[in-house]
C-alpha positions as CSV (number, residue, x, y, z in Angstrom):
1,G,0.0,0.0,0.0
2,V,2.5,2.7,1.1
3,P,5.2,1.9,-1.5
4,Q,2.6,2.1,-4.3
5,A,1.3,5.4,-3.0
6,L,4.7,6.9,-2.5
7,G,5.8,5.6,-6.0
8,M,2.8,7.3,-7.6
9,F,3.5,10.5,-5.7
10,A,7.1,10.5,-6.9
11,F,6.0,10.0,-10.5
12,E,3.5,12.9,-10.2
13,Y,6.2,15.0,-8.7
14,G,8.3,14.3,-11.8
15,S,5.4,15.2,-14.0
16,F,5.2,18.6,-12.4
17,F,8.7,19.3,-13.7
18,Y,7.7,18.0,-17.2
19,N,4.7,20.4,-17.2
20,A,6.8,23.3,-16.0
21,W,9.3,22.6,-18.8
22,L,6.5,22.5,-21.5
23,I,5.0,25.8,-20.2
24,D,8.4,27.5,-20.2
25,E,9.2,26.4,-23.7
26,T,5.8,27.5,-25.0
27,V,5.9,30.9,-23.3
28,R,9.3,31.6,-24.8
29,D,7.7,31.4,-28.3
30,V,5.2,34.1,-27.7
31,P,6.8,37.5,-28.0
32,V,4.3,39.3,-25.8
33,L,4.7,36.9,-22.9
34,N,8.5,36.4,-23.4
35,E,9.1,40.1,-22.5
36,W,8.3,39.5,-18.8
37,W,9.2,35.8,-18.6
38,P,12.4,35.2,-16.6
39,Q,15.4,34.9,-18.9
40,F,17.1,32.1,-17.0
41,R,17.3,30.0,-20.1
42,Y,18.8,26.8,-18.6
43,L,17.1,26.8,-15.2
44,V,13.8,25.1,-16.1
45,P,15.2,22.5,-18.5
46,T,17.9,21.6,-15.9
47,A,15.3,21.4,-13.2
48,F,13.2,19.2,-15.4
49,R,15.9,16.7,-16.2
50,V,17.2,16.6,-12.6
51,G,13.7,16.5,-11.0
52,M,12.3,14.0,-13.3
53,T,15.3,11.7,-12.9
54,A,15.2,12.0,-9.1
55,S,11.5,11.1,-9.1
56,N,12.2,8.1,-11.4
57,I,14.9,6.9,-9.1
58,F,12.7,7.1,-6.0
59,G,9.8,5.6,-8.0
60,A,12.0,2.7,-9.1
61,W,12.9,2.0,-5.5
62,M,9.2,2.1,-4.4
63,L,8.4,-0.2,-7.3
64,W,11.1,-2.7,-6.2
65,V,9.8,-2.5,-2.6
66,A,6.2,-3.2,-3.8
67,I,7.3,-6.1,-6.1
68,S,9.6,-7.7,-3.5
69,S,7.2,-7.4,-0.5
70,N,4.2,-8.7,-2.5
71,Y,6.3,-11.7,-3.7
72,A,7.7,-12.4,-0.2
73,Q,4.1,-12.5,1.1
74,G,3.0,-15.0,-1.6
75,H,1.1,-12.5,-3.7
76,W,2.9,-13.4,-6.9
77,G,0.0,-12.1,-9.0
78,F,0.4,-8.6,-7.7
79,A,4.2,-8.8,-7.8
80,S,4.0,-9.9,-11.5
81,F,1.5,-7.1,-12.3
82,F,3.7,-4.4,-10.8
83,A,6.8,-5.8,-12.6
84,I,5.1,-6.2,-16.0
85,S,3.3,-2.8,-16.0
86,G,5.6,-0.7,-13.8
87,L,9.0,-1.4,-15.2
88,P,8.2,-0.5,-18.9
89,L,6.5,2.7,-17.8
90,L,9.4,3.7,-15.7
91,L,11.9,3.1,-18.5
92,M,9.7,5.1,-21.0
93,R,9.5,8.0,-18.5
94,Q,13.3,8.1,-18.2
95,K,13.8,7.8,-21.9
96,E,11.5,10.7,-22.4
97,C,13.4,12.7,-19.8
98,M,16.7,12.1,-21.5
99,T,15.6,12.6,-25.2
100,A,12.9,15.3,-24.8
101,K,13.3,18.1,-27.2
102,K,11.4,21.4,-27.5
103,P,7.9,20.7,-28.9
104,G,6.7,22.4,-32.0
105,S,5.2,25.8,-31.3
106,A,1.5,26.4,-31.5
107,Y,2.1,30.2,-31.8
108,V,1.4,31.5,-35.3
109,K,3.2,34.8,-36.2
110,K,0.9,37.3,-37.9
111,D,2.4,39.0,-40.9
């Protein structure tokens, strides 16, 4: 129970950094908003990569605790489910963190 909840909380904490990074990249494309937006160009992307990786590390630890404790108590079905569904999601999250690039802009310049 507790490891699952803490693991989900850790992943949502990492998603906060992902959302902040997307907002930062989007606002930088809009000239009207970019004027008052903080000009620390590398702060948010660095916080995203470090924060997301930290949440993934903690989430992996909680996933391991959930799998091993369920298996030790004879709940191999739950342990298998957590391993089969949790590990690929964790790996995809970290891959996204390491390879994420600025998304295409939705802002259309008026001529």
